[in-house]
All heavy atoms as a GROMACS GRO file, in nm:
protein
  579
    1MET      N    1  -1.106  -7.299   3.694
    1MET     CA    2  -1.070  -7.168   3.646
    1MET      C    3  -0.933  -7.125   3.699
    1MET      O    4  -0.858  -7.060   3.629
    1MET     CB    5  -1.179  -7.067   3.685
    1MET     CG    6  -1.156  -6.929   3.632
    1MET     SD    7  -1.168  -6.932   3.452
    1MET     CE    8  -1.153  -6.760   3.419
    2ALA      N    9  -0.903  -7.163   3.825
    2ALA     CA   10  -0.776  -7.122   3.885
    2ALA      C   11  -0.656  -7.179   3.805
    2ALA      O   12  -0.558  -7.108   3.784
    2ALA     CB   13  -0.769  -7.166   4.030
    3GLN      N   14  -0.666  -7.304   3.763
    3GLN     CA   15  -0.558  -7.365   3.689
    3GLN      C   16  -0.539  -7.298   3.553
    3GLN      O   17  -0.428  -7.283   3.503
    3GLN     CB   18  -0.582  -7.517   3.670
    3GLN     CG   19  -0.565  -7.594   3.798
    3GLN     CD   20  -0.425  -7.584   3.855
    3GLN    OE1   21  -0.327  -7.573   3.783
    3GLN    NE2   22  -0.415  -7.587   3.986
    4ILE      N   23  -0.648  -7.254   3.493
    4ILE     CA   24  -0.642  -7.186   3.364
    4ILE      C   25  -0.571  -7.051   3.382
    4ILE      O   26  -0.483  -7.014   3.305
    4ILE     CB   27  -0.781  -7.167   3.303
    4ILE    CG1   28  -0.839  -7.304   3.266
    4ILE    CG2   29  -0.776  -7.075   3.182
    4ILE    CD1   30  -0.981  -7.302   3.224
    5SER      N   31  -0.610  -6.975   3.486
    5SER     CA   32  -0.544  -6.846   3.513
    5SER      C   33  -0.398  -6.865   3.542
    5SER      O   34  -0.314  -6.788   3.495
    5SER     CB   35  -0.614  -6.778   3.632
    5SER     OG   36  -0.746  -6.746   3.600
    6LYS      N   37  -0.363  -6.967   3.619
    6LYS     CA   38  -0.222  -6.993   3.649
    6LYS      C   39  -0.146  -7.024   3.521
    6LYS      O   40  -0.036  -6.972   3.499
    6LYS     CB   41  -0.210  -7.108   3.749
    6LYS     CG   42  -0.067  -7.135   3.789
    6LYS     CD   43  -0.060  -7.247   3.893
    6LYS     CE   44   0.082  -7.278   3.930
    6LYS     NZ   45   0.091  -7.385   4.029
    7GLY      N   46  -0.204  -7.106   3.434
    7GLY     CA   47  -0.140  -7.138   3.309
    7GLY      C   48  -0.120  -7.016   3.221
    7GLY      O   49  -0.017  -7.000   3.156
    8HIS      N   50  -0.219  -6.927   3.220
    8HIS     CA   51  -0.207  -6.804   3.141
    8HIS      C   52  -0.097  -6.713   3.197
    8HIS      O   53  -0.021  -6.656   3.122
    8HIS     CB   54  -0.340  -6.729   3.138
    8HIS     CG   55  -0.439  -6.792   3.044
    8HIS    ND1   56  -0.573  -6.778   3.060
    8HIS    CD2   57  -0.424  -6.870   2.935
    8HIS    CE1   58  -0.637  -6.842   2.965
    8HIS    NE2   59  -0.546  -6.900   2.888
    9LEU      N   60  -0.089  -6.702   3.329
    9LEU     CA   61   0.018  -6.623   3.390
    9LEU      C   62   0.155  -6.680   3.351
    9LEU      O   63   0.246  -6.605   3.316
    9LEU     CB   64   0.005  -6.621   3.543
    9LEU     CG   65  -0.101  -6.529   3.600
    9LEU    CD1   66  -0.120  -6.557   3.748
    9LEU    CD2   67  -0.068  -6.383   3.578
   10LEU      N   68   0.170  -6.812   3.361
   10LEU     CA   69   0.296  -6.877   3.326
   10LEU      C   70   0.330  -6.860   3.178
   10LEU      O   71   0.447  -6.864   3.140
   10LEU     CB   72   0.291  -7.024   3.362
   10LEU     CG   73   0.286  -7.055   3.513
   10LEU    CD1   74   0.260  -7.202   3.538
   10LEU    CD2   75   0.417  -7.012   3.579
   11ALA      N   76   0.229  -6.836   3.094
   11ALA     CA   77   0.252  -6.814   2.952
   11ALA      C   78   0.275  -6.665   2.918
   11ALA      O   79   0.296  -6.630   2.803
   11ALA     CB   80   0.131  -6.864   2.872
   12GLY      N   81   0.272  -6.580   3.021
   12GLY     CA   82   0.302  -6.438   2.998
   12GLY      C   83   0.183  -6.348   2.978
   12GLY      O   84   0.198  -6.228   2.956
   13ILE      N   85   0.060  -6.404   2.986
   13ILE     CA   86  -0.059  -6.323   2.970
   13ILE      C   87  -0.072  -6.226   3.087
   13ILE      O   88  -0.046  -6.261   3.202
   13ILE     CB   89  -0.185  -6.412   2.963
   13ILE    CG1   90  -0.173  -6.513   2.848
   13ILE    CG2   91  -0.312  -6.329   2.953
   13ILE    CD1   92  -0.167  -6.453   2.711
   14ILE      N   93  -0.110  -6.104   3.058
   14ILE     CA   94  -0.130  -6.000   3.159
   14ILE      C   95  -0.279  -5.988   3.188
   14ILE      O   96  -0.361  -5.975   3.098
   14ILE     CB   97  -0.076  -5.865   3.111
   14ILE    CG1   98   0.074  -5.877   3.080
   14ILE    CG2   99  -0.104  -5.754   3.212
   14ILE    CD1  100   0.132  -5.758   3.007
   15PHE      N  101  -0.313  -5.992   3.317
   15PHE     CA  102  -0.453  -5.974   3.359
   15PHE      C  103  -0.468  -5.835   3.416
   15PHE      O  104  -0.376  -5.784   3.482
   15PHE     CB  105  -0.491  -6.076   3.466
   15PHE     CG  106  -0.508  -6.215   3.412
   15PHE    CD1  107  -0.399  -6.300   3.400
   15PHE    CD2  108  -0.633  -6.261   3.372
   15PHE    CE1  109  -0.415  -6.429   3.351
   15PHE    CE2  110  -0.649  -6.387   3.320
   15PHE     CZ  111  -0.539  -6.472   3.309
   16GLY      N  112  -0.580  -5.771   3.393
   16GLY     CA  113  -0.599  -5.638   3.447
   16GLY      C  114  -0.736  -5.581   3.424
   16GLY      O  115  -0.825  -5.645   3.370
   17ASP      N  116  -0.748  -5.456   3.470
   17ASP     CA  117  -0.870  -5.380   3.455
   17ASP      C  118  -0.826  -5.236   3.430
   17ASP      O  119  -0.769  -5.172   3.516
   17ASP     CB  120  -0.955  -5.389   3.582
   17ASP     CG  121  -1.087  -5.314   3.574
   17ASP    OD1  122  -1.103  -5.231   3.480
   17ASP    OD2  123  -1.173  -5.338   3.660
   18HIS      N  124  -0.853  -5.186   3.308
   18HIS     CA  125  -0.810  -5.051   3.272
   18HIS      C  126  -0.880  -4.945   3.357
   18HIS      O  127  -0.819  -4.842   3.388
   18HIS     CB  128  -0.836  -5.023   3.125
   18HIS     CG  129  -0.753  -5.107   3.033
   18HIS    ND1  130  -0.613  -5.108   3.033
   18HIS    CD2  131  -0.788  -5.197   2.937
   18HIS    CE1  132  -0.568  -5.191   2.942
   18HIS    NE2  133  -0.673  -5.247   2.885
   19ALA      N  134  -1.003  -4.967   3.394
   19ALA     CA  135  -1.079  -4.870   3.470
   19ALA      C  136  -1.019  -4.846   3.610
   19ALA      O  137  -1.014  -4.734   3.658
   19ALA     CB  138  -1.224  -4.912   3.485
   20THR      N  139  -0.972  -4.953   3.674
   20THR     CA  140  -0.915  -4.940   3.808
   20THR      C  141  -0.763  -4.927   3.807
   20THR      O  142  -0.703  -4.894   3.911
   20THR     CB  143  -0.953  -5.061   3.897
   20THR    OG1  144  -0.897  -5.178   3.837
   20THR    CG2  145  -1.102  -5.072   3.912
   21GLY      N  146  -0.700  -4.957   3.694
   21GLY     CA  147  -0.554  -4.949   3.685
   21GLY      C  148  -0.485  -5.061   3.758
   21GLY      O  149  -0.370  -5.045   3.799
   22GLU      N  150  -0.551  -5.177   3.774
   22GLU     CA  151  -0.493  -5.290   3.843
   22GLU      C  152  -0.449  -5.394   3.742
   22GLU      O  153  -0.525  -5.429   3.651
   22GLU     CB  154  -0.595  -5.352   3.938
   22GLU     CG  155  -0.637  -5.257   4.049
   22GLU     CD  156  -0.753  -5.308   4.129
   22GLU    OE1  157  -0.842  -5.377   4.072
   22GLU    OE2  158  -0.759  -5.277   4.250
   23TYR      N  159  -0.327  -5.444   3.757
   23TYR     CA  160  -0.271  -5.543   3.665
   23TYR      C  161  -0.196  -5.648   3.743
   23TYR      O  162  -0.128  -5.617   3.843
   23TYR     CB  163  -0.177  -5.476   3.564
   23TYR     CG  164  -0.243  -5.370   3.483
   23TYR    CD1  165  -0.238  -5.237   3.522
   23TYR    CD2  166  -0.314  -5.402   3.367
   23TYR    CE1  167  -0.302  -5.137   3.449
   23TYR    CE2  168  -0.378  -5.303   3.295
   23TYR     CZ  169  -0.371  -5.172   3.336
   23TYR     OH  170  -0.435  -5.075   3.264
   24ILE      N  171  -0.202  -5.772   3.698
   24ILE     CA  172  -0.125  -5.882   3.754
   24ILE      C  173  -0.054  -5.953   3.640
   24ILE      O  174  -0.117  -5.986   3.538
   24ILE     CB  175  -0.215  -5.981   3.831
   24ILE    CG1  176  -0.275  -5.912   3.953
   24ILE    CG2  177  -0.134  -6.103   3.873
   24ILE    CD1  178  -0.369  -6.000   4.033
   25TYR      N  179   0.076  -5.977   3.655
   25TYR     CA  180   0.151  -6.048   3.555
   25TYR      C  181   0.271  -6.115   3.616
   25TYR      O  182   0.312  -6.086   3.729
   25TYR     CB  183   0.195  -5.953   3.441
   25TYR     CG  184   0.273  -5.832   3.489
   25TYR    CD1  185   0.411  -5.837   3.500
   25TYR    CD2  186   0.208  -5.715   3.524
   25TYR    CE1  187   0.484  -5.727   3.545
   25TYR    CE2  188   0.278  -5.604   3.565
   25TYR     CZ  189   0.415  -5.610   3.576
   25TYR     OH  190   0.485  -5.502   3.620
   26LEU      N  191   0.328  -6.209   3.542
   26LEU     CA  192   0.447  -6.284   3.583
   26LEU      C  193   0.566  -6.231   3.504
   26LEU      O  194   0.569  -6.242   3.381
   26LEU     CB  195   0.428  -6.433   3.557
   26LEU     CG  196   0.544  -6.521   3.599
   26LEU    CD1  197   0.544  -6.538   3.752
   26LEU    CD2  198   0.532  -6.656   3.534
   27PRO      N  199   0.664  -6.169   3.571
   27PRO     CA  200   0.782  -6.119   3.499
   27PRO      C  201   0.858  -6.237   3.437
   27PRO      O  202   0.860  -6.349   3.490
   27PRO     CB  203   0.865  -6.054   3.608
   27PRO     CG  204   0.774  -6.034   3.723
   27PRO     CD  205   0.669  -6.139   3.714
   28GLY      N  206   0.925  -6.212   3.326
   28GLY     CA  207   0.998  -6.316   3.257
   28GLY      C  208   1.104  -6.384   3.340
   28GLY      O  209   1.132  -6.504   3.323
   29GLY      N  210   1.164  -6.314   3.436
   29GLY     CA  211   1.265  -6.371   3.521
   29GLY      C  212   1.213  -6.477   3.615
   29GLY      O  213   1.290  -6.553   3.676
   30GLU      N  214   1.085  -6.485   3.634
   30GLU     CA  215   1.024  -6.582   3.724
   30GLU      C  216   0.982  -6.711   3.655
   30GLU      O  217   0.945  -6.807   3.721
   30GLU     CB  218   0.901  -6.520   3.793
   30GLU     CG  219   0.934  -6.409   3.889
   30GLU     CD  220   1.009  -6.454   4.011
   30GLU    OE1  221   0.974  -6.559   4.068
   30GLU    OE2  222   1.102  -6.383   4.051
   31VAL      N  223   0.990  -6.715   3.523
   31VAL     CA  224   0.952  -6.835   3.449
   31VAL      C  225   1.047  -6.949   3.485
   31VAL      O  226   1.170  -6.931   3.487
   31VAL     CB  227   0.955  -6.810   3.297
   31VAL    CG1  228   0.928  -6.936   3.219
   31VAL    CG2  229   0.854  -6.702   3.261
   32GLY      N  230   0.993  -7.064   3.517
   32GLY     CA  231   1.072  -7.180   3.550
   32GLY      C  232   1.111  -7.190   3.697
   32GLY      O  233   1.172  -7.290   3.737
   33MET      N  234   1.077  -7.092   3.779
   33MET     CA  235   1.108  -7.097   3.922
   33MET      C  236   1.016  -7.196   3.990
   33MET      O  237   0.903  -7.219   3.945
   33MET     CB  238   1.092  -6.959   3.984
   33MET     CG  239   1.180  -6.852   3.922
   33MET     SD  240   1.357  -6.885   3.941
   33MET     CE  241   1.379  -6.847   4.112
   34ASP      N  242   1.061  -7.255   4.101
   34ASP     CA  243   0.978  -7.349   4.176
   34ASP      C  244   0.855  -7.279   4.233
   34ASP      O  245   0.746  -7.337   4.232
   34ASP     CB  246   1.057  -7.412   4.292
   34ASP     CG  247   1.164  -7.507   4.239
   34ASP    OD1  248   1.146  -7.562   4.128
   34ASP    OD2  249   1.263  -7.529   4.310
   35GLU      N  250   0.872  -7.161   4.285
   35GLU     CA  251   0.759  -7.084   4.339
   35GLU      C  252   0.764  -6.942   4.281
   35GLU      O  253   0.816  -6.848   4.341
   35GLU     CB  254   0.770  -7.077   4.491
   35GLU     CG  255   0.754  -7.212   4.558
   35GLU     CD  256   0.758  -7.205   4.709
   35GLU    OE1  257   0.712  -7.104   4.765
   35GLU    OE2  258   0.805  -7.302   4.768
   36PRO      N  259   0.708  -6.927   4.159
   36PRO     CA  260   0.715  -6.797   4.092
   36PRO      C  261   0.639  -6.688   4.166
   36PRO      O  262   0.540  -6.712   4.232
   36PRO     CB  263   0.654  -6.824   3.956
   36PRO     CG  264   0.581  -6.950   3.966
   36PRO     CD  265   0.637  -7.025   4.083
   37VAL      N  266   0.689  -6.566   4.153
   37VAL     CA  267   0.630  -6.448   4.217
   37VAL      C  268   0.577  -6.357   4.108
   37VAL      O  269   0.648  -6.324   4.014
   37VAL     CB  270   0.735  -6.375   4.304
   37VAL    CG1  271   0.677  -6.248   4.362
   37VAL    CG2  272   0.786  -6.467   4.415
   38CYS      N  273   0.453  -6.316   4.121
   38CYS     CA  274   0.390  -6.227   4.025
   38CYS      C  275   0.396  -6.084   4.075
   38CYS      O  276   0.427  -6.057   4.191
   38CYS     CB  277   0.242  -6.265   4.005
   38CYS     SG  278   0.221  -6.425   3.927
   39VAL      N  279   0.364  -5.992   3.988
   39VAL     CA  280   0.359  -5.850   4.022
   39VAL      C  281   0.213  -5.807   4.020
   39VAL      O  282   0.141  -5.833   3.923
   39VAL     CB  283   0.440  -5.764   3.921
   39VAL    CG1  284   0.420  -5.617   3.948
   39VAL    CG2  285   0.587  -5.801   3.926
   40PHE      N  286   0.171  -5.740   4.129
   40PHE     CA  287   0.037  -5.682   4.137
   40PHE      C  288   0.060  -5.533   4.131
   40PHE      O  289   0.117  -5.473   4.220
   40PHE     CB  290  -0.032  -5.722   4.266
   40PHE     CG  291  -0.168  -5.663   4.285
   40PHE    CD1  292  -0.261  -5.658   4.181
   40PHE    CD2  293  -0.208  -5.612   4.405
   40PHE    CE1  294  -0.387  -5.604   4.197
   40PHE    CE2  295  -0.334  -5.558   4.425
   40PHE     CZ  296  -0.423  -5.554   4.320
   41GLU      N  297   0.015  -5.473   4.023
   41GLU     CA  298   0.040  -5.331   3.996
   41GLU      C  299  -0.091  -5.253   4.013
   41GLU      O  300  -0.195  -5.288   3.957
   41GLU     CB  301   0.091  -5.319   3.853
   41GLU     CG  302   0.144  -5.186   3.815
   41GLU     CD  303   0.201  -5.190   3.674
   41GLU    OE1  304   0.287  -5.276   3.644
   41GLU    OE2  305   0.156  -5.108   3.593
   42THR      N  306  -0.084  -5.146   4.093
   42THR     CA  307  -0.199  -5.058   4.112
   42THR      C  308  -0.151  -4.914   4.096
   42THR      O  309  -0.034  -4.889   4.074
   42THR     CB  310  -0.261  -5.074   4.253
   42THR    OG1  311  -0.168  -5.029   4.349
   42THR    CG2  312  -0.301  -5.218   4.282
   43ALA      N  313  -0.243  -4.820   4.111
   43ALA     CA  314  -0.206  -4.679   4.103
   43ALA      C  315  -0.110  -4.639   4.215
   43ALA      O  316  -0.033  -4.545   4.202
   43ALA     CB  317  -0.332  -4.592   4.108
   44ARG      N  318  -0.113  -4.712   4.324
   44ARG     CA  319  -0.027  -4.683   4.440
   44ARG      C  320   0.114  -4.737   4.426
   44ARG      O  321   0.203  -4.703   4.500
   44ARG     CB  322  -0.087  -4.742   4.566
   44ARG     CG  323  -0.218  -4.679   4.605
   44ARG     CD  324  -0.265  -4.738   4.735
   44ARG     NE  325  -0.404  -4.700   4.760
   44ARG     CZ  326  -0.483  -4.764   4.836
   44ARG    NH1  327  -0.443  -4.875   4.899
   44ARG    NH2  328  -0.606  -4.724   4.854
   45GLY      N  329   0.133  -4.831   4.333
   45GLY     CA  330   0.266  -4.891   4.313
   45GLY      C  331   0.257  -5.038   4.278
   45GLY      O  332   0.152  -5.087   4.240
   46ARG      N  333   0.371  -5.104   4.293
   46ARG     CA  334   0.379  -5.247   4.260
   46ARG      C  335   0.414  -5.327   4.385
   46ARG      O  336   0.487  -5.279   4.470
   46ARG     CB  337   0.486  -5.271   4.155
   46ARG     CG  338   0.451  -5.214   4.024
   46ARG     CD  339   0.559  -5.247   3.923
   46ARG     NE  340   0.563  -5.133   3.831
   46ARG     CZ  341   0.663  -5.104   3.757
   46ARG    NH1  342   0.770  -5.174   3.760
   46ARG    NH2  343   0.658  -5.000   3.676
   47GLN      N  344   0.365  -5.451   4.386
   47GLN     CA  345   0.392  -5.537   4.498
   47GLN      C  346   0.410  -5.679   4.446
   47GLN      O  347   0.340  -5.722   4.354
   47GLN     CB  348   0.273  -5.524   4.594
   47GLN     CG  349   0.240  -5.637   4.679
   47GLN     CD  350   0.115  -5.609   4.760
   47GLN    OE1  351   0.046  -5.507   4.746
   47GLN    NE2  352   0.082  -5.700   4.847
   48ASP      N  353   0.507  -5.751   4.501
   48ASP     CA  354   0.530  -5.892   4.465
   48ASP      C  355   0.433  -5.980   4.543
   48ASP      O  356   0.419  -5.961   4.665
   48ASP     CB  357   0.673  -5.934   4.495
   48ASP     CG  358   0.773  -5.865   4.406
   48ASP    OD1  359   0.733  -5.815   4.298
   48ASP    OD2  360   0.892  -5.863   4.440
   49ILE      N  361   0.371  -6.074   4.475
   49ILE     CA  362   0.279  -6.167   4.542
   49ILE      C  363   0.303  -6.308   4.486
   49ILE      O  364   0.339  -6.322   4.369
   49ILE     CB  365   0.130  -6.127   4.523
   49ILE    CG1  366   0.092  -6.116   4.376
   49ILE    CG2  367   0.099  -5.997   4.595
   49ILE    CD1  368  -0.054  -6.093   4.350
   50PRO      N  369   0.283  -6.411   4.569
   50PRO     CA  370   0.297  -6.549   4.519
   50PRO      C  371   0.195  -6.577   4.410
   50PRO      O  372   0.085  -6.516   4.409
   50PRO     CB  373   0.270  -6.636   4.641
   50PRO     CG  374   0.279  -6.544   4.761
   50PRO     CD  375   0.251  -6.406   4.710
   51ILE      N  376   0.226  -6.669   4.320
   51ILE     CA  377   0.136  -6.697   4.208
   51ILE      C  378   0.000  -6.749   4.258
   51ILE      O  379  -0.101  -6.716   4.197
   51ILE     CB  380   0.201  -6.796   4.108
   51ILE    CG1  381   0.121  -6.794   3.977
   51ILE    CG2  382   0.216  -6.935   4.168
   51ILE    CD1  383   0.193  -6.856   3.860
   52GLN      N  384  -0.004  -6.820   4.370
   52GLN     CA  385  -0.132  -6.868   4.423
   52GLN      C  386  -0.222  -6.750   4.463
   52GLN      O  387  -0.342  -6.751   4.439
   52GLN     CB  388  -0.112  -6.959   4.545
   52GLN     CG  389  -0.036  -7.085   4.515
   52GLN     CD  390   0.116  -7.069   4.521
   52GLN    OE1  391   0.168  -6.958   4.534
   52GLN    NE2  392   0.186  -7.179   4.507
   53GLU      N  393  -0.162  -6.649   4.524
   53GLU     CA  394  -0.238  -6.530   4.563
   53GLU      C  395  -0.282  -6.452   4.439
   53GLU      O  396  -0.392  -6.397   4.434
   53GLU     CB  397  -0.155  -6.440   4.653
   53GLU     CG  398  -0.230  -6.323   4.708
   53GLU     CD  399  -0.147  -6.238   4.803
   53GLU    OE1  400  -0.049  -6.289   4.861
   53GLU    OE2  401  -0.181  -6.118   4.818
   54ALA      N  402  -0.196  -6.448   4.338
   54ALA     CA  403  -0.230  -6.380   4.212
   54ALA      C  404  -0.352  -6.441   4.148
   54ALA      O  405  -0.443  -6.370   4.103
   54ALA     CB  406  -0.112  -6.383   4.117
   55VAL      N  407  -0.359  -6.574   4.147
   55VAL     CA  408  -0.474  -6.646   4.089
   55VAL      C  409  -0.600  -6.611   4.164
   55VAL      O  410  -0.706  -6.587   4.105
   55VAL     CB  411  -0.446  -6.797   4.088
   55VAL    CG1  412  -0.572  -6.875   4.055
   55VAL    CG2  413  -0.336  -6.832   3.989
   56LEU      N  414  -0.592  -6.605   4.297
   56LEU     CA  415  -0.711  -6.569   4.378
   56LEU      C  416  -0.754  -6.425   4.351
   56LEU      O  417  -0.874  -6.397   4.339
   56LEU     CB  418  -0.681  -6.587   4.528
   56LEU     CG  419  -0.660  -6.732   4.573
   56LEU    CD1  420  -0.618  -6.734   4.721
   56LEU    CD2  421  -0.785  -6.814   4.552
   57LEU      N  422  -0.657  -6.332   4.338
   57LEU     CA  423  -0.694  -6.192   4.310
   57LEU      C  424  -0.755  -6.175   4.172
   57LEU      O  425  -0.845  -6.093   4.155
   57LEU     CB  426  -0.569  -6.104   4.323
   57LEU     CG  427  -0.533  -6.058   4.462
   57LEU    CD1  428  -0.398  -5.985   4.462
   57LEU    CD2  429  -0.640  -5.970   4.520
   58ILE      N  430  -0.707  -6.252   4.075
   58ILE     CA  431  -0.765  -6.243   3.941
   58ILE      C  432  -0.914  -6.276   3.948
   58ILE      O  433  -0.996  -6.206   3.888
   58ILE     CB  434  -0.690  -6.339   3.845
   58ILE    CG1  435  -0.551  -6.283   3.814
   58ILE    CG2  436  -0.769  -6.360   3.716
   58ILE    CD1  437  -0.461  -6.380   3.744
   59ALA      N  438  -0.948  -6.379   4.021
   59ALA     CA  439  -1.088  -6.418   4.034
   59ALA      C  440  -1.167  -6.316   4.119
   59ALA      O  441  -1.277  -6.275   4.081
   59ALA     CB  442  -1.100  -6.557   4.097
   60LYS      N  443  -1.109  -6.276   4.231
   60LYS     CA  444  -1.179  -6.183   4.321
   60LYS      C  445  -1.204  -6.046   4.256
   60LYS      O  446  -1.312  -5.990   4.274
   60LYS     CB  447  -1.093  -6.165   4.449
   60LYS     CG  448  -1.157  -6.075   4.552
   60LYS     CD  449  -1.070  -6.062   4.672
   60LYS     CE  450  -1.130  -5.966   4.773
   60LYS     NZ  451  -1.047  -5.950   4.891
   61LEU      N  452  -1.109  -5.997   4.183
   61LEU     CA  453  -1.120  -5.864   4.119
   61LEU      C  454  -1.179  -5.871   3.981
   61LEU      O  455  -1.192  -5.769   3.914
   61LEU     CB  456  -0.983  -5.795   4.116
   61LEU     CG  457  -0.916  -5.771   4.249
   61LEU    CD1  458  -0.775  -5.719   4.231
   61LEU    CD2  459  -1.000  -5.677   4.337
   62SER      N  460  -1.213  -5.991   3.934
   62SER     CA  461  -1.268  -6.012   3.799
   62SER      C  462  -1.178  -5.954   3.690
   62SER      O  463  -1.226  -5.888   3.598
   62SER     CB  464  -1.408  -5.954   3.787
   62SER     OG  465  -1.494  -6.014   3.879
   63LEU      N  466  -1.048  -5.979   3.703
   63LEU     CA  467  -0.953  -5.928   3.604
   63LEU      C  468  -0.959  -6.016   3.480
   63LEU      O  469  -0.979  -6.134   3.487
   63LEU     CB  470  -0.812  -5.926   3.663
   63LEU     CG  471  -0.794  -5.844   3.789
   63LEU    CD1  472  -0.649  -5.850   3.836
   63LEU    CD2  473  -0.834  -5.699   3.764
   64LYS      N  474  -0.937  -5.955   3.368
   64LYS     CA  475  -0.940  -6.022   3.237
   64LYS      C  476  -0.805  -6.003   3.166
   64LYS      O  477  -0.728  -5.914   3.201
   64LYS     CB  478  -1.048  -5.962   3.148
   64LYS     CG  479  -1.188  -5.958   3.209
   64LYS     CD  480  -1.241  -6.098   3.227
   64LYS     CE  481  -1.382  -6.093   3.288
   64LYS     NZ  482  -1.412  -6.205   3.368
   65ALA      N  483  -0.778  -6.085   3.067
   65ALA     CA  484  -0.659  -6.067   2.987
   65ALA      C  485  -0.670  -5.933   2.913
   65ALA      O  486  -0.770  -5.907   2.847
   65ALA     CB  487  -0.643  -6.181   2.889
   66VAL      N  488  -0.569  -5.849   2.930
   66VAL     CA  489  -0.573  -5.713   2.873
   66VAL      C  490  -0.438  -5.675   2.812
   66VAL      O  491  -0.339  -5.743   2.834
   66VAL     CB  492  -0.610  -5.606   2.980
   66VAL    CG1  493  -0.748  -5.629   3.034
   66VAL    CG2  494  -0.508  -5.601   3.090
   67ARG      N  495  -0.437  -5.564   2.744
   67ARG     CA  496  -0.313  -5.503   2.693
   67ARG      C  497  -0.267  -5.406   2.801
   67ARG      O  498  -0.337  -5.310   2.835
   67ARG     CB  499  -0.337  -5.430   2.564
   67ARG     CG  500  -0.216  -5.356   2.509
   67ARG     CD  501  -0.247  -5.280   2.382
   67ARG     NE  502  -0.281  -5.370   2.272
   67ARG     CZ  503  -0.191  -5.427   2.192
   67ARG    NH1  504  -0.063  -5.402   2.209
   67ARG    NH2  505  -0.231  -5.506   2.095
   68HIS      N  506  -0.146  -5.429   2.853
   68HIS     CA  507  -0.089  -5.341   2.956
   68HIS      C  508  -0.048  -5.211   2.891
   68HIS      O  509   0.002  -5.210   2.776
   68HIS     CB  510   0.031  -5.410   3.020
   68HIS     CG  511   0.084  -5.343   3.141
   68HIS    ND1  512   0.169  -5.236   3.133
   68HIS    CD2  513   0.062  -5.367   3.272
   68HIS    CE1  514   0.202  -5.197   3.255
   68HIS    NE2  515   0.136  -5.276   3.343
   69PRO      N  516  -0.065  -5.096   2.958
   69PRO     CA  517  -0.031  -4.968   2.897
   69PRO      C  518   0.115  -4.956   2.851
   69PRO      O  519   0.143  -4.887   2.752
   69PRO     CB  520  -0.060  -4.866   3.007
   69PRO     CG  521  -0.150  -4.934   3.102
   69PRO     CD  522  -0.125  -5.082   3.090
   70ARG      N  523   0.208  -5.020   2.921
   70ARG     CA  524   0.350  -5.011   2.885
   70ARG      C  525   0.402  -5.137   2.816
   70ARG      O  526   0.486  -5.129   2.725
   70ARG     CB  527   0.438  -4.986   3.008
   70ARG     CG  528   0.424  -4.849   3.066
   70ARG     CD  529   0.523  -4.826   3.180
   70ARG     NE  530   0.556  -4.942   3.259
   70ARG     CZ  531   0.486  -4.993   3.359
   70ARG    NH1  532   0.374  -4.934   3.396
   70ARG    NH2  533   0.527  -5.100   3.426
   71MET      N  534   0.358  -5.254   2.860
   71MET     CA  535   0.416  -5.381   2.814
   71MET      C  536   0.342  -5.443   2.697
   71MET      O  537   0.395  -5.532   2.635
   71MET     CB  538   0.421  -5.480   2.929
   71MET     CG  539   0.516  -5.440   3.037
   71MET     SD  540   0.532  -5.564   3.164
   71MET     CE  541   0.384  -5.537   3.256
   72GLY      N  542   0.222  -5.403   2.671
   72GLY     CA  543   0.148  -5.464   2.561
   72GLY      C  544   0.071  -5.586   2.607
   72GLY      O  545   0.021  -5.591   2.718
   73LEU      N  546   0.061  -5.687   2.520
   73LEU     CA  547  -0.022  -5.804   2.548
   73LEU      C  548   0.044  -5.907   2.639
   73LEU      O  549  -0.025  -5.982   2.708
   73LEU     CB  550  -0.062  -5.873   2.417
   73LEU     CG  551  -0.161  -5.797   2.332
   73LEU    CD1  552  -0.184  -5.871   2.200
   73LEU    CD2  553  -0.294  -5.780   2.405
   74LYS      N  554   0.177  -5.917   2.633
   74LYS     CA  555   0.245  -6.020   2.712
   74LYS      C  556   0.354  -5.959   2.799
   74LYS      O  557   0.416  -5.859   2.761
   74LYS     CB  558   0.305  -6.125   2.619
   74LYS     CG  559   0.196  -6.202   2.543
   74LYS     CD  560   0.252  -6.321   2.477
   74LYS     CE  561   0.227  -6.439   2.565
   74LYS     NZ  562   0.282  -6.563   2.512
   75ALA      N  563   0.378  -6.022   2.913
   75ALA     CA  564   0.473  -5.970   3.008
   75ALA      C  565   0.618  -5.999   2.965
   75ALA      O  566   0.709  -5.930   3.008
   75ALA     CB  567   0.449  -6.029   3.147
   76TYR      N  568   0.637  -6.098   2.880
   76TYR     CA  569   0.771  -6.133   2.830
   76TYR      C  570   0.762  -6.192   2.694
   76TYR      O  571   0.660  -6.228   2.646
   76TYR     CB  572   0.845  -6.224   2.926
   76TYR     CG  573   0.772  -6.351   2.960
   76TYR    CD1  574   0.788  -6.464   2.882
   76TYR    CD2  575   0.684  -6.356   3.068
   76TYR    CE1  576   0.721  -6.580   2.911
   76TYR    CE2  577   0.617  -6.473   3.099
   76TYR     CZ  578   0.636  -6.584   3.021
   76TYR     OH  579   0.569  -6.698   3.050
   0.00000   0.00000   0.00000
């Protein structure tokens, strides 16, 4: 499952939960980087996290592919 989530992040898919306001996505500027950094967005703000940590959070928080309130279906 982790490899699938990583592949979806690299493809621009946004993971989140509308009820909690938590979203994880890979900004377009990080595509192709050796160690891409994702954005973890909450009601408190945004934080950069390594893609490996993002994959773990997606599983831990049970985030699903969603439509982001501002960006839509894809991050780029």
